[in-house]
C-alpha positions in Angstrom: -0.3 -0.2 0.0 1.4 3.6 -0.9 2.1 6.1 1.6 -1.0 8.0 0.1 -3.4 5.0 0.5 -2.0 4.7 4.1 -2.9 8.1 4.7 -6.0 7.5 3.6 -6.9 4.8 5.3 -9.0 4.8 8.4 -8.4 2.6 10.9 -11.4 1.8 13.5 -12.6 -0.8 16.4 -15.0 -3.5 15.1 -18.2 -4.0 17.0 -17.8 -7.0 19.2 -20.9 -9.0 20.0 -21.8 -12.7 21.5 -23.6 -14.3 18.8 -25.1 -18.2 19.3 -22.8 -18.6 22.0 -19.4 -17.6 19.9 -17.7 -14.1 20.6 -17.6 -12.2 17.2 -16.4 -9.5 15.3 -18.9 -7.9 13.0 -18.3 -6.1 9.8 -20.5 -4.0 7.8 -20.7 -2.1 4.1 -23.8 -0.8 2.6 -24.8 -4.3 1.3 -23.4 -7.0 3.5 -23.4 -7.6 7.2 -21.3 -10.5 8.7 -19.8 -11.9 11.9 -16.6 -13.7 12.3 -16.1 -15.8 15.4 -13.1 -15.4 17.6 -13.0 -19.1 17.9 -12.0 -20.9 14.5 -12.8 -17.8 12.6 -16.3 -18.7 11.6 -18.2 -16.3 8.9 -21.9 -16.8 10.2 -24.2 -15.1 10.6 -23.9 -13.1 7.1 -26.9 -10.9 5.9 -26.4 -9.9 2.3 -28.8 -7.0 0.2 -29.1 -5.1 3.3 -31.6 -2.2 2.9 -33.4 -3.9 0.2 -36.6 -5.9 -0.2 -35.7 -8.4 2.5 -32.1 -9.2 3.8 -30.7 -12.8 2.4 -29.1 -15.0 5.1 -27.8 -18.1 3.2 -25.4 -19.5 6.0 -26.2 -22.5 8.4 -25.5 -22.2 12.1 -24.9 -25.6 14.3 -28.1 -26.5 16.3 -26.2 -26.9 19.8 -25.3 -23.5 19.7 -26.5 -21.7 23.1 -26.7 -25.0 25.0 -23.7 -26.3 26.6 -22.4 -29.9 24.9 -19.5 -31.3 26.4 -16.1 -32.6 24.7 -16.7 -30.9 21.5 -14.1 -31.4 18.6 -12.5 -27.9 18.7 -14.1 -27.1 15.1 -17.3 -28.2 16.1 -17.9 -25.8 18.9 -18.5 -22.5 16.7 -19.6 -24.7 13.7 -21.5 -22.3 11.5 -21.0 -20.4 8.0 -17.8 -20.6 6.2 -13.9 -21.2 7.6 -10.6 -22.2 6.7 -9.3 -25.6 7.1 -5.6 -25.9 7.1 -4.8 -28.8 7.2 -8.1 -29.7 5.8 -9.8 -33.3 6.8 -10.0 -35.8 9.7 -6.2 -35.6 10.2 -6.6 -38.9 12.4 -3.2 -40.1 10.8 0.1 -38.4 11.7 2.1 -37.0 9.1 6.0 -37.1 9.2 5.7 -36.7 13.2 2.7 -33.9 13.0 -0.7 -34.2 14.9 -3.1 -32.1 13.7 -6.9 -31.5 15.0 -9.8 -32.2 12.8 -9.9 -29.5 10.0 -6.7 -27.8 11.3 -5.8 -25.6 14.2 -7.4 -23.0 11.9 -10.9 -24.2 12.2 -10.6 -24.3 16.3 -8.4 -22.1 17.8 -8.6 -18.4 19.0 -7.6 -15.9 16.5 -6.3 -12.4 17.2 -7.8 -8.7 15.7 -5.0 -7.2 13.9 -7.3 -4.3 12.5 -10.5 -3.2 10.8 -9.6 -0.5 8.1 -12.0 1.6 6.0 -10.2 2.8 2.6 -12.2 4.4 0.1 -15.3 2.1 -0.7 -13.7 -1.1 0.9 -14.0 -2.1 4.3 -11.8 -5.0 5.5 -11.4 -7.3 8.9 -7.6 -8.5 9.1 -6.8 -11.2 11.8 -4.5 -13.8 12.7 -3.4 -16.8 14.1 0.1 -18.6 15.2 -0.2 -22.4 14.4 2.0 -24.8 16.9 1.5 -28.4 15.4 3.5 -27.2 12.1 5.0 -23.8 13.1 3.4 -20.4 10.8 1.2 -17.8 10.7 -2.1 -17.6 9.4 -3.4 -14.0 8.6 -7.1 -13.5 7.1 -8.7 -10.6 5.6 -12.6 -10.2 4.8 -13.5 -7.2 2.5 -16.6 -5.8 1.9 -17.1 -3.4 -1.3 -19.6 -0.6 -1.5 -22.2 -1.6 -3.7 -21.6 -5.2 -3.8 -23.0 -8.1 -2.3 -20.0 -9.8 -2.5 -17.1 -10.7 0.3 -13.5 -11.2 -0.8 -11.6 -13.6 1.7 -7.9 -13.5 1.6 -5.7 -15.9 3.4 -2.0 -15.5 3.6 0.1 -18.3 5.0 3.9 -17.6 6.3 6.1 -20.2 7.3 4.2 -23.6 7.5 6.8 -25.5 5.7 5.7 -28.6 3.7 3.0 -30.3 2.1 -0.6 -29.9 3.6 -4.4 -30.0 2.2 -6.1 -26.9 2.7 -10.2 -26.0 1.9 -13.0 -23.0 2.8 -15.5 -24.8 4.4 -19.0 -23.0 3.7 -22.2 -24.4 4.8 -25.3 -23.3 3.9 -28.6 -24.0 5.6 -31.5 -26.4 3.8 -34.8 -25.8 5.8 -38.1 -25.7 4.3 -39.3 -28.3 2.0 -37.7 -30.7 0.1 -35.8 -29.8 -3.4 -36.0 -26.1 -2.5 -32.1 -25.3 -2.9 -31.0 -25.9 -6.2 -26.9 -26.5 -7.0 -25.3 -26.2 -10.0 -21.2 -26.1 -10.5 -19.3 -25.4 -14.1 -17.3 -28.2 -15.6 -15.5 -30.7 -13.6 -13.5 -33.6 -14.8 -13.6 -36.1 -12.4 -16.7 -37.1 -9.9 -16.2 -39.5 -7.0 -18.2 -40.7 -4.0 -16.5 -41.1 -0.9 -13.6 -43.9 -1.2 -14.6 -45.8 1.7 -18.2 -46.4 3.5 -18.4 -43.1 5.6 -21.4 -44.1 7.7 -21.6 -46.6 10.5 -25.3 -47.4 11.6 -24.2 -49.1 15.1 -22.8 -45.6 15.6 -25.7 -44.2 14.5 -24.8 -42.4 10.9 -26.4 -43.5 7.8 -25.2 -42.9 4.3 -27.3 -43.4 1.0 -24.6 -43.2 -1.5 -22.5 -46.0 -3.2 -19.1 -45.8 -1.7 -16.0 -45.1 -4.5 -18.3 -44.6 -7.2 -17.8 -42.4 -10.2 -20.5 -39.6 -11.4 -20.6 -37.4 -14.4 -23.5 -35.1 -13.1 -24.7 -33.9 -9.4 -28.2 -35.1 -10.5 -27.3 -39.1 -11.2 -25.1 -40.3 -8.1 -24.9 -44.2 -7.6 -27.0 -45.2 -5.0 -25.9 -47.6 -2.2 -29.0 -49.4 -2.4 -29.1 -52.3 -5.1 -31.6 -51.8 -7.8 -32.2 -48.3 -7.1 -32.2 -45.1 -9.2 -29.1 -42.8 -9.0 -29.8 -40.3 -6.4 -30.2 -36.5 -7.1 -27.3 -34.6 -5.5 -28.4 -31.2 -6.9 -31.4 -30.1 -4.7 -31.7 -29.9 -1.3 -33.1 -30.6 1.4 -33.1 -34.4 0.0 -33.1 -38.1 1.8 -34.1 -37.7 5.3 -32.1 -39.7 7.5 -29.1 -39.7 5.5 -25.6 -37.9 5.4 -23.2 -38.2 2.4 -20.0 -37.0 0.8 -18.7 -36.8 -2.9 -16.4 -34.3 -4.5 -15.7 -32.8 -7.9 -11.9 -32.6 -9.3 -11.1 -30.0 -12.3 -8.4 -29.9 -14.5 -7.9 -26.2 -15.5 -6.1 -25.4 -19.0 -2.7 -24.2 -18.5 -2.6 -20.7 -18.6 -6.4 -20.0 -18.6 -7.8 -17.7 -16.0 -11.5 -18.0 -15.5 -13.0 -18.7 -12.2 -14.6 -22.0 -11.2 -18.5 -21.3 -9.9 -20.9 -23.3 -7.7 -24.4 -21.3 -7.5 -27.4 -22.1 -4.9 -30.7 -21.0 -5.6 -33.2 -21.0 -3.0 -36.7 -20.8 -4.9 -38.7 -20.6 -2.0 -37.1 -17.7 -0.5 -36.1 -16.0 -3.9 -31.9 -15.8 -3.4 -28.9 -17.0 -5.5 -25.7 -17.7 -3.5 -22.6 -18.4 -5.1 -18.9 -19.2 -4.6 -16.0 -18.5 -6.9 -12.0 -19.8 -7.1 -9.3 -20.6 -8.9 -9.2 -23.9 -10.0 -5.5 -24.2 -10.4 -5.2 -23.3 -7.1 -8.1 -25.4 -5.8 -9.1 -28.2 -7.9 -11.4 -29.8 -5.3 -14.8 -29.4 -4.4 -16.2 -31.5 -1.8 -19.8 -31.9 -0.8 -21.1 -32.8 2.7 -25.0 -33.4 2.5 -26.2 -33.5 6.0 -30.0 -34.2 6.4 -30.7 -35.6 10.1 -28.3 -38.8 9.2 -26.0 -38.2 12.3 -27.1 -39.4 15.9 -24.1 -39.1 18.0 -23.4 -36.4 19.9 -23.7 -33.3 19.5 -25.8 -33.8 16.1 -28.2 -36.0 17.8 -30.4 -36.6 14.7 -31.1 -32.6 14.7 -28.8 -31.6 12.0 -29.0 -30.6 8.2 -27.1 -28.2 6.1 -25.1 -28.8 2.8 -21.2 -28.2 3.2 -19.8 -26.8 -0.3 -16.0 -27.2 0.3 -13.8 -25.6 -2.1 -10.2 -26.5 -1.6 -7.0 -28.7 -2.6 -7.4 -32.3 -0.7 -8.4 -35.8 -1.2 -11.8 -35.9 0.4 -11.5 -35.3 3.8 -9.1 -38.1 4.5 -6.6 -35.6 6.1 -2.7 -34.7 5.6 -1.4 -38.0 5.4 -4.1 -39.6 2.6 -3.9 -36.2 0.7 0.0 -36.2 0.4 0.6 -39.5 -0.4 -0.1 -41.1 -3.6 -3.8 -41.4 -4.1 -6.2 -42.4 -6.8 -6.8 -38.8 -7.7 -3.4 -37.2 -7.4 -1.8 -40.1 -9.6 -4.4 -38.6 -12.3 -2.4 -35.2 -12.1 -4.8 -33.6 -9.9 -3.1 -31.9 -7.0 -4.7 -33.0 -3.7 -1.8 -30.8 -1.4 0.0 -27.8 -1.5 3.4 -27.6 -0.8 3.9 -24.7 1.2 7.6 -23.1 0.6 8.0 -21.5 4.1 10.5 -18.8 2.7 7.5 -16.7 1.6 4.1 -16.4 2.1 1.5 -18.1 -0.2 -1.8 -16.3 -0.5 -5.2 -18.3 -0.9 -8.3 -16.3 -2.4 -11.9 -16.7 -2.5 -15.3 -14.9 -3.1 -18.4 -15.7 -2.1 -22.0 -13.7 -2.6 -25.5 -13.3 -2.9 -28.5 -11.6 -4.9 -32.2 -11.3 -5.0 -33.5 -13.4 -8.1 -36.9 -12.8 -10.2 -39.6 -14.9 -9.1 -39.8 -18.2 -11.7 -35.6 -17.9 -11.2 -34.8 -21.8 -11.4 -31.6 -23.6 -11.2 -28.1 -22.1 -12.9 -26.8 -23.6 -15.9 -24.3 -21.2 -17.3 -22.6 -18.6 -16.1 -20.3 -16.0 -17.6 -17.8 -13.6 -16.2 -17.3 -10.3 -18.0 -15.5 -7.6 -16.7 -16.7 -6.5 -13.2 -19.3 -9.0 -12.8 -21.1 -12.6 -12.9 -24.0 -13.2 -15.0 -25.9 -16.3 -13.7 -28.7 -17.7 -16.4 -31.5 -20.2 -15.1 -33.0 -23.2 -16.8 -35.8 -20.3 -17.4 -34.1 -18.5 -19.8 -34.1 -15.4 -17.2 -30.3 -14.1 -15.8 -29.2 -12.1 -13.1 -26.2 -9.8 -13.0 -24.0 -9.6 -9.9 -21.3 -6.8 -9.6 -17.9 -8.8 -8.6 -14.5 -8.1 -9.1 -13.4 -12.0 -9.9 -9.7 -11.0 -11.5 -9.2 -10.8 -7.5 -9.0 -14.7 -7.5 -5.9 -14.1 -10.2 -4.1 -10.8 -9.3 -5.1 -10.2 -5.8 -6.3 -6.7 -6.7 -9.4 -5.2 -5.4 
């Protein structure tokens, strides 16, 4: 930042508030209000389209908040919205002498406030965390631009030398009638269900998808039940009583800089949520479909949500499985990142939302002209959302 820019920047103390049991920092623009928890840096609640014809609040908050469940894994205590996982996954197996918690220290440790800054039309919250299991510093910045219903997330990893999987972990709420949230993505090269059975009925969990099965469309994923038609994994909520995992993998063309996208349209409430990423950096997109299919504590059969998890990983198998040879990286699709330690690595991600007209259905196509994302529905309508998607590739806002 130049000397003139520093002079123009105005630092301020963010509003701090306890929201659904968690101490949170609040950030606002004219269009968006978001909360970030001190524990784990989970981003929710978020209110897009403030001041319009009704705010859009797409993110999930776990049902045990405001209760006092004991013995939770650190990531589960604040579980909500979107958070950053490093290393991503179960991490039950040690890797080169390192033992990391489930979804990494970044998702369940106490973050420190660096600053809040208002500069021109941009408002930014910056926080930091020093990791211990593998020494490093992780810095996160959440930026809101006036006039935009988008959140620009920037994660800087310093130190932390060596290989590890990482991912954002957005969770959308899936309330209401079956099939009211319609999910679409851009093209992907490989789709697989979870490589091993993911449910344990004796422990109170149940799955509906066949293990280790290929798929080409979210709407046709092989079922675990013999002689049954494929499962639709593109409309939610669906299949009460089950929880499932499946992942898309991308192999982007060399030298091509185009966002990879996912969009979810709530046809009952009239809104669209989207997320954008650089597929060269984050070739994986894991879906966690949870519809009252987990009956152990703290889930207790009451949990419902849709995880849309963009990153570089081998499912949620953890650091060891993602770093060693596996069926995906053998195909040339990376499932871990080799952090150099000597320089910072920056990971950028965009999430946003918009109101859509009545009758707007499933997204079937997206285009990215300069300064905007345009989503087209199956009904022939489109919605244009101001967003600086070049941020994914050059970091500029």
